[in-house]
C-alpha positions in Angstrom: 3.6 -6.1 -25.1 0.5 -5.9 -27.2 -3.0 -4.9 -26.3 -4.6 -7.3 -28.8 -5.1 -9.6 -25.9 -6.0 -8.8 -22.3 -3.4 -8.9 -19.6 -5.8 -10.6 -17.2 -7.9 -13.6 -18.3 -11.4 -12.1 -18.8 -12.9 -15.5 -18.0 -11.7 -15.0 -14.4 -14.3 -12.3 -14.0 -18.1 -12.1 -14.0 -18.2 -10.1 -17.2 -21.5 -10.6 -18.9 -21.1 -12.7 -22.1 -20.5 -10.7 -25.2 -19.8 -7.5 -23.2 -17.0 -5.0 -23.3 -16.7 -4.0 -19.6 -15.5 -0.4 -19.6 -17.0 0.7 -16.2 -14.2 0.1 -13.8 -14.3 3.7 -12.6 -17.7 2.9 -11.1 -17.5 -0.8 -10.4 -15.3 -3.6 -11.6 -16.7 -7.0 -12.4 -16.4 -9.6 -9.6 -13.7 -12.2 -9.7 -15.2 -15.7 -9.9 -12.6 -16.8 -7.2 -14.4 -14.5 -4.8 -17.3 -16.9 -4.7 -15.5 -19.3 -2.4 -14.7 -16.5 0.0 -18.4 -16.3 1.1 -18.3 -19.9 2.2 -15.0 -19.4 4.0 -16.4 -16.4 5.8 -19.6 -18.2 6.7 -17.6 -21.2 8.1 -15.4 -19.0 10.3 -18.4 -16.9 11.5 -20.2 -20.1 12.5 -17.4 -21.5 14.6 -17.7 -19.4 17.7 -14.7 -17.7 19.4 -12.2 -19.7 17.4 -13.8 -18.5 14.2 -13.7 -14.9 15.3 -10.1 -15.2 16.2 -9.3 -16.5 12.7 -11.2 -13.6 11.2 -9.3 -11.0 13.3 -6.0 -12.7 12.4 -7.1 -12.5 8.8 -7.8 -8.7 9.1 -4.3 -8.1 10.4 -2.9 -10.2 7.6 -4.7 -8.1 5.0 -3.3 -4.9 6.6 0.1 -6.3 5.9 -0.8 -7.5 2.5 -2.3 -4.1 1.5 0.7 -2.3 2.9 3.1 -4.5 0.9 1.1 -3.9 -2.3 0.9 -0.1 -1.8 4.4 0.3 -0.6 3.8 1.2 3.1 4.5 -0.1 6.5 1.7 -2.2 8.0 1.4 0.2 11.0 0.6 3.0 8.5 -2.4 1.1 7.0 -5.9 0.8 8.4 -9.4 0.2 7.1 -12.4 2.4 7.5 -15.9 1.6 6.2 -15.5 4.0 3.3 -13.3 6.9 2.2 -15.8 9.3 3.6 -15.5 7.6 6.9 -11.7 7.7 6.9 -11.6 11.4 5.9 -14.1 12.1 8.7 -11.9 10.3 11.3 -8.8 12.1 10.1 -10.6 15.4 10.3 -12.0 14.8 13.7 -8.4 14.2 15.0 -6.7 17.0 13.0 -6.9 19.6 15.8 -8.6 22.2 13.8 -9.2 25.6 15.3 -11.9 28.1 14.3 -11.0 29.8 11.1 -8.5 27.2 9.9 -8.8 26.8 6.1 -9.1 23.6 4.1 -8.7 23.7 0.3 -10.4 21.4 -2.2 -11.3 21.6 -5.9 -14.8 22.7 -6.8 -15.6 19.3 -8.3 -13.8 17.2 -5.7 -15.5 13.9 -5.0 -17.9 14.2 -2.0 -16.2 11.4 0.0 -13.3 13.9 0.4 -15.1 17.3 0.4 -18.2 16.7 2.4 -16.7 15.5 5.7 -14.5 18.6 5.6 -17.3 21.0 4.5 -19.6 19.9 7.3 -17.1 20.8 10.0 -17.9 24.0 11.9 -14.3 24.6 12.9 -12.9 25.1 9.4 -13.4 27.4 6.5 -13.7 25.5 3.2 -11.9 27.1 0.3 -12.9 25.9 -3.2 -10.5 26.1 -6.1 -12.0 26.3 -9.6 -9.7 23.5 -10.9 -7.6 20.7 -9.3 -4.2 22.3 -10.0 -1.8 24.3 -7.9 -2.3 27.6 -9.7 -6.1 27.4 -9.1 -5.5 26.4 -5.4 -3.1 29.3 -4.9 -5.5 31.7 -6.5 -8.3 30.5 -4.3 -6.2 30.8 -1.2 -5.2 34.3 -2.0 -8.8 35.3 -2.8 -10.1 33.9 0.5 -8.3 35.3 3.4 -8.6 33.7 6.8 -6.7 31.5 9.2 -3.8 29.2 8.3 -4.3 26.6 5.6 -4.2 23.4 7.5 -5.1 20.8 4.8 -5.0 20.6 1.0 -7.2 17.7 -0.1 -7.2 16.3 -3.7 -8.0 13.2 -5.7 -4.9 11.9 -7.6 -7.2 11.1 -10.5 -10.5 13.0 -11.0 -13.7 11.1 -11.2 -15.1 13.9 -13.4 -12.6 13.9 -16.3 -10.0 11.3 -15.6 -7.3 14.0 -15.2 -4.3 13.2 -13.0 -2.9 15.9 -10.8 0.7 16.8 -10.2 1.2 15.5 -6.6 4.8 16.7 -6.4 3.6 20.3 -7.1 0.8 19.9 -4.5 3.4 18.6 -2.0 5.5 21.7 -2.6 2.5 24.0 -2.1 1.5 22.2 1.1 5.0 22.5 2.5 5.2 26.2 1.6 1.9 26.7 3.5 2.8 24.4 6.4 -0.3 22.4 5.5 -1.0 18.7 5.3 -1.6 16.9 2.0 -4.6 14.5 2.0 -5.0 12.4 -1.2 -7.7 10.1 -2.4 -6.2 7.4 -4.7 -9.6 5.7 -5.4 -9.5 6.3 -9.1 -6.1 4.7 -9.7 -5.1 2.3 -6.9 -4.9 -1.2 -8.3 -4.1 0.0 -11.8 -1.4 2.7 -11.5 1.5 2.9 -9.1 0.8 5.2 -6.2 3.2 7.2 -4.0 1.7 7.2 -0.5 4.9 8.6 1.0 4.3 12.0 -0.7 1.1 12.4 1.3 0.3 13.0 5.0 -2.9 11.0 4.8 -4.2 9.0 1.9 -7.4 7.0 1.2 -8.7 4.6 -1.3 -11.9 2.7 -1.9 -11.4 -1.0 -2.7 -14.3 -1.8 -5.0 -12.9 -0.3 -8.2 -9.5 -1.3 -9.6 -8.5 -3.0 -6.4 -11.1 -5.6 -7.3 -12.7 -5.7 -3.8 -16.0 -4.5 -2.5 -17.6 -1.7 -0.6 -17.5 -1.6 3.2 -13.7 -1.4 3.4 -11.5 1.5 2.4 -7.7 1.8 2.8 -6.6 4.6 5.1 -2.9 5.6 5.2 -1.2 7.6 8.0 2.3 8.8 7.1 4.0 8.4 10.5 7.2 9.9 9.2 5.6 13.1 8.1 3.1 13.3 11.0 4.9 11.5 13.9 3.2 13.7 16.5 -0.4 13.0 15.3 -2.2 11.3 18.1 -5.6 10.1 17.1 -8.5 9.9 19.5 -10.4 6.8 18.7 -14.0 7.2 17.5 -15.0 3.7 18.5 -13.9 0.8 20.6 -12.2 -0.9 17.6 -9.5 1.8 17.6 -8.5 1.4 21.3 -5.3 -0.3 22.5 -7.4 -2.5 24.7 -11.1 -3.1 24.2 -12.0 -5.3 27.1 -13.5 -5.1 29.7 -14.9 -2.0 28.1 -14.0 0.4 30.9 -14.7 4.0 30.3 -12.0 5.7 32.2 -9.2 7.7 30.5 -6.7 4.9 30.9 -9.0 2.5 29.1 -10.0 4.9 26.4 -6.5 5.0 24.9 -6.3 5.0 21.1 -4.0 2.9 19.1 -0.9 4.7 17.9 -1.1 3.2 14.4 -3.5 3.4 11.5 -5.6 0.7 13.0 -7.4 3.6 14.7 -9.4 4.1 11.5 -11.4 1.0 12.3 -14.2 2.1 14.6 -15.6 -1.3 15.6 -15.2 -4.8 14.3 -13.3 -5.0 11.0 -15.4 -5.6 7.9 -14.3 -9.2 7.9 -16.0 -10.4 4.7 -14.9 -7.3 2.7 -11.3 -7.8 3.9 -11.4 -11.5 3.0 -12.4 -10.5 -0.5 -9.8 -7.8 -0.7 -7.1 -10.4 0.3 -8.1 -12.6 -2.6 -8.1 -9.6 -4.9 -4.7 -8.5 -3.8 -3.4 -12.0 -4.3 -4.8 -11.9 -7.9 -3.3 -8.4 -8.6 0.0 -9.5 -7.1 0.6 -12.0 -10.0 1.0 -9.2 -12.4 3.8 -6.6 -12.8 2.4 -3.2 -11.8 4.2 -1.3 -14.4 3.2 -3.7 -17.2 -0.4 -3.3 -16.0 -0.3 0.5 -16.1 1.3 0.4 -19.5 -1.3 -2.0 -20.9 -4.2 0.1 -19.6 -2.8 3.4 -20.8 -2.2 1.9 -24.2 -5.9 1.4 -24.3 -6.8 4.8 -22.9 -4.6 6.7 -25.3 -6.0 4.7 -28.2 -9.6 5.6 -27.1 -8.8 9.2 -26.6 -7.3 9.4 -30.1 -10.3 7.7 -31.6 -13.0 9.7 -29.8 -11.1 12.9 -30.7 -11.1 12.0 -34.4 -14.8 11.6 -34.2 -15.1 15.2 -33.0 -16.3 14.3 -29.6 -15.6 16.6 -26.6 -12.9 14.5 -24.9 -12.0 16.1 -21.5 -9.3 13.7 -20.5 -5.8 14.8 -21.5 -4.0 12.5 -23.9 -0.6 12.6 -22.2 -0.1 9.4 -20.1 1.3 11.2 -17.2 -1.8 13.5 -17.1 -4.5 10.8 -16.9 -5.3 7.6 -15.1 -7.3 4.6 -16.4 -10.4 6.5 -17.6 -11.5 8.5 -20.6 -14.3 11.0 -20.3 -16.4 12.9 -22.9 -18.8 15.8 -22.2 -22.4 15.0 -23.1 -25.8 16.6 -22.2 -27.5 13.3 -21.5 -25.0 10.7 -20.1 -27.6 8.2 -18.8 -29.1 7.9 -22.3 -25.7 7.3 -23.8 -24.8 4.7 -21.2 -28.1 2.9 -21.8 -27.7 2.9 -25.5 -24.1 1.7 -25.2 -25.3 -1.2 -23.0 -27.7 -2.2 -25.7 -24.6 -2.5 -28.0 -22.7 -4.6 -25.4 -20.5 -1.8 -24.0 -20.7 -1.1 -20.3 -19.7 2.5 -19.5 -20.5 4.9 -16.7 -22.3 8.2 -16.9 -23.4 11.3 -14.9 -22.2 14.7 -14.0 -22.3 15.9 -17.6 -20.0 13.2 -18.9 -19.7 9.7 -20.1 -16.7 7.7 -18.7 -14.9 4.7 -20.1 -12.5 2.9 -17.8 -10.1 0.1 -18.4 -8.4 -2.6 -16.4 -6.2 -5.6 -17.2 -9.1 -7.7 -18.5 -9.6 -5.2 -21.4 -7.9 -5.4 -24.8 -7.8 -3.5 -28.1 -11.0 -5.1 -29.3 -12.9 -3.3 -26.5 -11.6 0.0 -27.7 -12.7 -0.7 -31.2 -16.1 -1.8 -30.0 -16.6 1.4 -27.9 -15.6 3.5 -30.9 -18.1 1.7 -33.2 -20.9 2.1 -30.6 -20.2 5.8 -30.2 -20.1 6.2 -34.0 -23.5 4.6 -34.2 -24.8 7.3 -31.8 -23.6 10.2 -34.0 
């Protein structure tokens, strides 16, 4: 395999002409084939009850398609409106008692941390770094009730660092805690191991090539067979007609479909189905290898320029992004865009992210653009 050419055909995407698109960690470019999905959705939406039934059947089909792509059972996969929404639903049904502790890293993405931090029935413990040593240190330094949840991102949005999920699994098991993982910064580009988690989540608008308004939620029914969610909306009920409000009617689904509070996000799911069909044409391991050939090349090049690269070079220790510290990320991102390189910036760092539509020429272009800023 060579990275001289892209794995995906770049022409399949709405990449601005003459641009190296290195912003997948924020937003990926839209597939041109998504355009037809809007018309399909509009047609179904306009055809009354029969159209709605087709849309609902499609939503169930996408559950199965996402489960197959991610290596899960369809009953373990559901869709919320966002990762934050999914985490909030999981937290609302976790059976927390006053004083229970939940542990997150200090710079965990807000979609994971905020729904937990806002709960009055848990004590949030912040670890200085997303590694087991720091989590253990924080737990020991913050006495309280039992540790109920360890919540981490598999790949950090801040520095592109990948955590050791096996180590976190061992820590969670030793504490009798659940392991909740956000796979947003890698799903669609690196293999994910949902089975190692109790609950897992992922946005769909990055490497999964979908849009906002739909996020994958995973409930590990093998690890948590006794979890019984209480639906937070009519969409998560076993029966939703004739909308009675007695206890018998308000019975939640016993699968991950409970994460959908109301109607499914039909348009977002139709787009996700098309995206998964596209991704399914490529070998997942070949895609990961292609992308990490590019990341390691960029890490090496930026390091040789003396820039403050915060992403570890080892492939097993990072995802599909490369980050550098900088005091003014928006200015750098704006200047790079003038040179035809789309990157992402904020939180004290500039981030370059790769997908299958990238190639070695994009790395060279990013390095030239960064050298021009020196």
